[in-house]
Each structure stands twice: as structure tokens, then as C-alpha cells.
C-alpha positions in Angstrom: -26.5 -32.1 -6.7 -26.3 -33.6 -10.2 -23.6 -32.6 -12.6 -25.5 -31.0 -15.5 -22.6 -29.6 -17.5 -21.5 -32.5 -19.8 -19.4 -30.6 -22.3 -16.2 -32.4 -21.0 -15.9 -36.1 -20.3 -14.1 -37.5 -17.2 -11.0 -38.2 -19.4 -11.1 -34.6 -20.8 -11.4 -33.2 -17.2 -8.3 -35.3 -16.2 -6.4 -33.8 -19.2 -7.5 -30.3 -18.1 -6.3 -31.0 -14.6 -2.9 -32.1 -15.9 -2.5 -28.9 -17.9 -3.7 -26.6 -15.1 -1.2 -24.4 -13.2 -3.6 -24.1 -10.3 -3.2 -27.2 -8.1 -6.5 -26.6 -6.2 -8.5 -26.2 -9.4 -6.9 -29.4 -10.7 -8.0 -31.3 -7.5 -11.5 -30.1 -8.0 -11.5 -31.2 -11.7 -10.3 -34.7 -10.6 -13.0 -34.9 -8.0 -15.7 -34.0 -10.6 -14.1 -36.5 -13.0 -14.4 -39.3 -10.4 -18.1 -38.4 -9.9 -18.6 -38.5 -13.7 -17.1 -42.0 -13.8 -19.7 -43.2 -11.3 -17.8 -43.1 -8.0 -19.7 -42.1 -4.8 -19.5 -38.4 -4.0 -18.1 -39.1 -0.5 -15.3 -41.3 -1.9 -14.5 -38.8 -4.7 -14.3 -36.0 -2.2 -12.1 -37.9 0.3 -9.7 -39.0 -2.5 -9.2 -35.4 -3.5 -8.8 -34.0 0.0 -12.2 -32.4 0.6 -15.5 -33.2 2.3 -18.7 -34.0 0.6 -20.3 -30.6 1.1 -17.3 -28.8 -0.4 -17.5 -31.0 -3.4 -21.2 -30.2 -3.7 -20.4 -26.5 -3.7 -17.8 -26.9 -6.4 -20.3 -28.9 -8.5 -22.6 -25.9 -8.3 -19.8 -23.7 -9.5 -18.8 -26.1 -12.3 -22.4 -26.3 -13.5 -22.7 -22.6 -13.6 -19.3 -21.6 -15.1 -17.5 -24.7 -16.3 -13.8 -25.3 -15.6 -13.3 -21.6 -14.9 -15.7 -21.9 -12.0 -13.3 -24.3 -10.3 -10.5 -21.7 -9.9 -10.3 -19.7 -6.6 -12.0 -16.4 -6.8 -9.7 -13.4 -6.5 -9.7 -11.9 -3.1 -8.9 -8.4 -2.0 -6.7 -7.9 1.0 -8.4 -5.4 3.2 -11.7 -3.5 2.9 -13.2 -2.3 -0.3 -11.9 1.1 -1.4 -14.0 3.9 0.0 -13.5 6.2 -3.0 -14.5 5.4 -6.6 -12.0 5.6 -9.5 -13.5 8.9 -10.5 -13.1 10.3 -7.0 -9.5 9.1 -6.8 -8.8 10.8 -10.1 -10.3 14.0 -8.7 -8.0 13.8 -5.6 -5.0 13.4 -8.0 -6.1 16.5 -9.9 -6.4 18.5 -6.6 -2.9 17.4 -5.6 -1.4 18.3 -9.0 -3.1 21.7 -9.0 -2.3 22.6 -5.4 -4.7 24.1 -2.9 -6.7 27.2 -3.4 -6.0 29.6 -0.5 -9.5 31.1 -0.6 -11.3 27.7 -0.7 -9.0 25.4 1.2 -7.3 27.9 3.6 -3.8 26.5 3.1 -0.9 27.1 0.8 0.2 23.5 0.5 -1.5 20.2 1.0 -1.1 18.1 4.1 -2.9 14.8 4.6 -5.2 16.4 7.2 -6.2 19.1 4.6 -6.9 16.6 1.9 -8.9 14.5 4.4 -11.1 17.6 5.1 -11.6 18.3 1.4 -12.4 14.7 0.6 -15.0 14.7 3.4 -16.4 18.0 2.2 -16.6 17.0 -1.5 -17.5 13.3 -1.3 -19.0 12.9 2.2 -16.4 10.1 2.9 -14.4 10.2 6.1 -10.9 8.8 5.9 -8.1 8.5 8.4 -5.0 10.6 7.8 -3.0 7.4 7.3 -5.5 6.2 4.7 -5.1 9.5 2.8 -1.3 8.9 2.9 -1.8 5.4 1.4 -4.1 6.8 -1.2 -1.5 9.4 -2.2 1.1 6.6 -2.4 -1.2 4.5 -4.5 -1.7 7.6 -6.8 2.1 7.7 -7.1 2.6 10.9 -5.2 5.6 11.2 -2.8 6.0 13.5 0.1 8.3 16.4 -0.7 9.2 18.8 2.0 9.7 22.2 0.4 9.3 25.6 2.0 6.0 27.0 0.8 5.8 30.5 -0.6 3.6 32.9 1.1 0.9 34.2 -1.2 1.6 37.8 -0.3 5.4 37.5 -0.7 7.3 39.8 -3.1 10.2 38.1 -4.9 11.7 41.4 -6.1 11.8 42.8 -2.5 13.5 39.6 -1.4 16.2 39.8 -4.0 16.8 43.5 -3.2 17.2 42.6 0.5 19.7 39.8 -0.4 21.8 42.3 -2.4 21.8 45.1 0.2 22.5 43.0 3.3 26.2 42.7 4.4 27.9 39.4 4.0 28.2 37.3 7.2 31.6 37.7 8.9 33.4 34.7 10.1 32.5 34.0 13.7 35.0 32.6 16.2 34.6 28.9 16.9 33.0 27.9 20.1 35.1 24.7 20.2 38.6 24.7 21.6 41.3 22.1 21.5 42.1 20.3 24.7 45.4 18.7 25.4 45.2 15.0 26.3 47.7 12.5 27.4 48.5 9.5 25.2 46.1 7.4 27.2 43.3 9.7 26.1 42.4 11.3 29.5 42.8 15.1 30.1 46.0 16.3 31.8 45.8 17.7 35.3 48.3 18.9 37.8 49.5 16.5 40.4 48.9 17.3 44.0 51.7 18.4 46.4 51.0 15.5 48.8 51.7 12.9 46.1 55.0 14.5 45.1 56.5 13.9 48.6 
């Protein structure tokens, strides 16, 4: 493969390599600079720690994108996200608004409930742990609060609290045991040992 991009000379590529913070991209620039100077591709590849086929692939990339094409492509760890940004935003709105008892059948969100709603709305099946990771990525934390029943009456609850008698002090179930200084409980000696 011939180097068709000639906007930088071999000396300029060496200067770019010296300025680069990316050591791998700098090695690739040096290999291409050696080829531009007339060295054999196999020698240029070996002197920069790669094989001839790898150098050929980087020449393709350099011809297409220039020096930027010699940098490593960003890689994602793990699989591609299954939900789009718009779908993730919709999930965030659901969590902020809370569940609808008529539609969702629950009074507070659990991961399994969100999983079912995501499957129903977007036709995407996620694992419960994945839903937990999604909530964490959306900056939601798990709070354990007692949910309020939709048919509860706060006024009746307050009236009950006011009319109920205060709890009396119950006797303790724990009692103090006497121990010897060694820490073991005291017991009576036997009559046979006393003789």
C-alpha cells in the first residue's frame, strides 16, 4: 500500500511524534516517517515494534484520516447500551414521577417493576441488575422508605396516635448474674469435696 497523503514530510512526522502524548501513535508516525524516507516496509515495521501487515493497516488509516487516524480508536467496555438516550431519559422521568397504581400496579418502584415497564414500553428485555446499573448511571440511589398506601387516611392516623395510651415501661428480660473474679458463674461446692 502506497502512502498517498503527503501533507507532512518525514521530518514533520518525527516532530509530531515527539510532541504526541500517545506513545503508540508516536511509534506509528515514526514507522510511516521511515517508509517516507525510503526504508523497506518490513524494516520500518520491525524497527517500530510491529509486523508488516500491521504497518500496512496503519498506512490505510493514515491515508484516510492523517495523523488523527494513527491514534487508538476509543473502545467501550462491555456491550453497546440497549436503550437509547431518549429511552434512558424516559426511564428517569418515570422514576422521578413515581409509579401509577392503575397502570403499573405498584406504589413504589422496584427494579423488577421498572424492568417490566421497560419491556412493555420499549420491547427491550433487561436483567434486574442491569436496571440497577441503569438507575445508578442516571444518578438515582436506592432509598428504603415505607411506602404510603394509596387508601390511607392521614387524619385518622393522627387521631389514633392522640387517642392511644402511652406505652408503659416493661420489666427487663435481662437479669444480672453474679460472677467470680475469674469470670465464671458461682456455684455451690459439693459436700464430698468439703470433707
